[in-house]
N, C-alpha and C positions, 0 to 999 in steps of 0.2 A: 583373816580370811583363810579358808582351807586351800593349801597349795594344790591339792588334787582337783578341786573344783575350778581353780584358776586355770590350770593347764587344760582341763576339759573345755572350759570356756574359750580358750585360744584355739583349740582344735576344731570346735564346732562354730566358731565365730559368733558367739552369742551376745557380745557386748554392744551396747548402744553406741551409735555414732557420736563422736565428740567426748566419749569417756576416756579416762586415762588408759585403760587396757586396749581400747580400740586404737588409740594413738600409738601405743607400743607396738601393736601388730603391724600397723601401716609403716612405721619406722623400720621395723625388721625387714619387711618386704622390700622397701626402697633401698635399704643398705645392701640386700642381696642383689638386687638388680644392678646397682652401680658398682659394687665391689667384687662381685663374683668373676667378671671377666679379667680382673687383675690377678686373681688367685687361681682360678680354674682354667685349664687349657681346654677350650671347647673344640679345638682343631677345626675352626670354621673359616680359616683363611683361604682365599681363592688360590687355585693352583698356579704355579709359576708359568708364565707364557714363554714358549720357545721363540727365538728370533725368526723372522720370516726367512724362508730358504733362499730367496733371491738376494738377500743382503750379504755382503762380503764381511767376514769377521777376521780376515787375515790382516796382519800388519805389513806395511810395505818393507821390502827387503833393502837393507843398506848395503851398497857396494862400495868397495874401497879401491 
């Protein structure tokens, strides 16, 4: 098979469902979905919350 035709088929998603190339495309998409967060930093973590101002964060003083 012509490699250029195969790549063109992947780009335009022309393969029938259940064919080998269709399964390859779906596998690549699923690998990206599940492995990309491990490799790519999407910076989508929620911001750190500040403690409530009414709570005391000081430690008790020790007197001798």
